[in-house]
C-alpha positions as CSV (number, residue, x, y, z in Angstrom):
1,M,-4.1,-20.0,-12.3
2,K,-2.6,-16.6,-12.4
3,K,-1.1,-14.9,-9.2
4,K,-1.8,-11.4,-8.2
5,V,1.0,-9.0,-7.8
6,K,0.7,-6.6,-5.3
7,K,1.9,-3.1,-6.2
8,K,3.5,-1.0,-3.6
9,V,2.5,2.5,-3.6
10,K,5.4,4.7,-4.1
11,S,5.8,8.0,-2.3
12,D,6.1,9.7,-5.7
13,R,2.2,9.3,-6.5
14,M,0.7,11.9,-8.7
15,S,-2.8,13.3,-8.0
16,P,-5.5,13.7,-10.9
17,V,-4.2,17.3,-11.6
18,G,-0.5,16.3,-12.2
19,E,1.2,17.3,-8.9
20,S,2.5,15.3,-5.9
21,W,-0.1,13.6,-4.0
22,E,1.3,15.1,-0.9
23,S,0.9,18.6,-2.2
24,Y,-2.5,17.8,-3.4
25,E,-3.7,16.5,0.0
26,K,-2.2,19.4,2.0
27,K,-4.1,22.0,-0.7
28,H,-7.3,20.1,-0.5
29,F,-7.6,18.2,2.7
30,S,-7.2,19.2,6.4
31,E,-4.7,17.7,8.4
32,N,-7.2,16.2,10.5
33,E,-9.0,14.7,7.4
34,I,-5.3,13.2,6.1
35,V,-4.9,11.7,9.5
36,E,-8.6,10.0,9.5
37,A,-8.0,8.5,5.9
38,D,-4.8,7.4,6.5
39,L,-6.0,5.5,9.6
40,M,-8.7,4.1,7.6
41,V,-6.3,2.9,5.2
42,Q,-4.2,1.1,8.0
43,V,-7.4,-0.5,9.3
44,V,-8.6,-1.8,6.0
45,G,-5.2,-3.1,5.1
46,E,-4.8,-5.1,8.3
47,I,-8.6,-6.5,7.6
48,I,-7.3,-7.3,4.1
49,K,-4.0,-9.1,5.4
50,A,-5.5,-11.0,7.9
51,R,-8.3,-12.5,5.7
52,Q,-5.2,-13.2,2.9
53,E,-3.4,-14.6,5.8
54,K,-5.9,-17.1,6.5
55,N,-6.5,-17.8,2.9
56,I,-10.5,-17.1,3.0
57,S,-12.2,-15.1,0.4
58,Q,-14.8,-12.5,1.1
59,R,-17.5,-14.8,0.9
60,D,-16.1,-17.0,3.5
61,L,-15.4,-13.8,5.7
62,E,-19.2,-13.3,5.1
63,M,-20.2,-16.4,6.8
64,I,-17.8,-16.3,9.8
65,S,-18.9,-13.0,10.5
66,G,-22.2,-12.3,9.5
67,V,-21.2,-9.1,7.2
68,R,-22.6,-9.2,4.1
69,Q,-19.8,-9.7,1.1
70,S,-20.6,-6.7,-0.7
71,V,-20.4,-4.7,2.4
72,I,-16.7,-6.3,2.8
73,A,-15.9,-5.7,-0.8
74,R,-17.2,-2.1,-0.5
75,M,-14.7,-1.4,2.8
76,E,-11.7,-3.1,1.1
77,K,-12.1,-1.2,-1.7
78,G,-12.2,2.2,0.1
79,I,-15.6,3.1,-1.4
80,T,-17.7,3.2,2.0
81,D,-17.1,4.4,5.5
82,P,-18.1,1.2,7.6
83,Q,-19.4,1.6,10.9
84,L,-17.3,1.1,13.8
85,S,-19.4,-2.4,14.5
86,T,-18.9,-3.6,11.3
87,I,-15.1,-3.3,11.6
88,V,-15.4,-4.8,15.0
89,K,-17.3,-7.7,13.5
90,V,-14.8,-8.4,10.9
91,L,-11.9,-8.2,13.0
92,A,-13.3,-10.4,15.6
93,S,-13.9,-13.0,13.1
94,L,-10.6,-12.9,11.8
95,G,-9.1,-13.2,15.5
96,K,-8.3,-9.9,15.5
97,K,-9.0,-7.0,17.9
98,L,-9.1,-2.8,17.4
99,T,-6.6,-1.1,19.9
100,I,-6.2,2.6,20.4
101,A,-2.7,3.8,20.5
102,P,-1.2,7.4,20.0
103,I,-0.8,8.6,16.6
104,N,2.6,8.2,15.1
105,K,3.1,11.7,13.1
106,D,6.5,9.9,11.2
107,C,4.0,7.0,9.6
């Protein structure tokens, strides 16, 4: 059985057009869009982390949350913009809650 190796995201990421990702973001996205995307990545990352810590599959999460596995997969891959109710259902099933806090611009 192969072990999955997580790749760490480097700060020197490159955009599809060969410039730094940070430069590409600033050219093509507003500051609010960047903040929103970063927040979504953090939320989904916490969902993935919690699921993996409990050692459950997406299918198992479907069974305990009522959210279809295909929706969970699309959410984890970042190819859908899940509704808040979906995020809350999944988090609650993992024993987590969503907390509102000020945005730390340094993150």
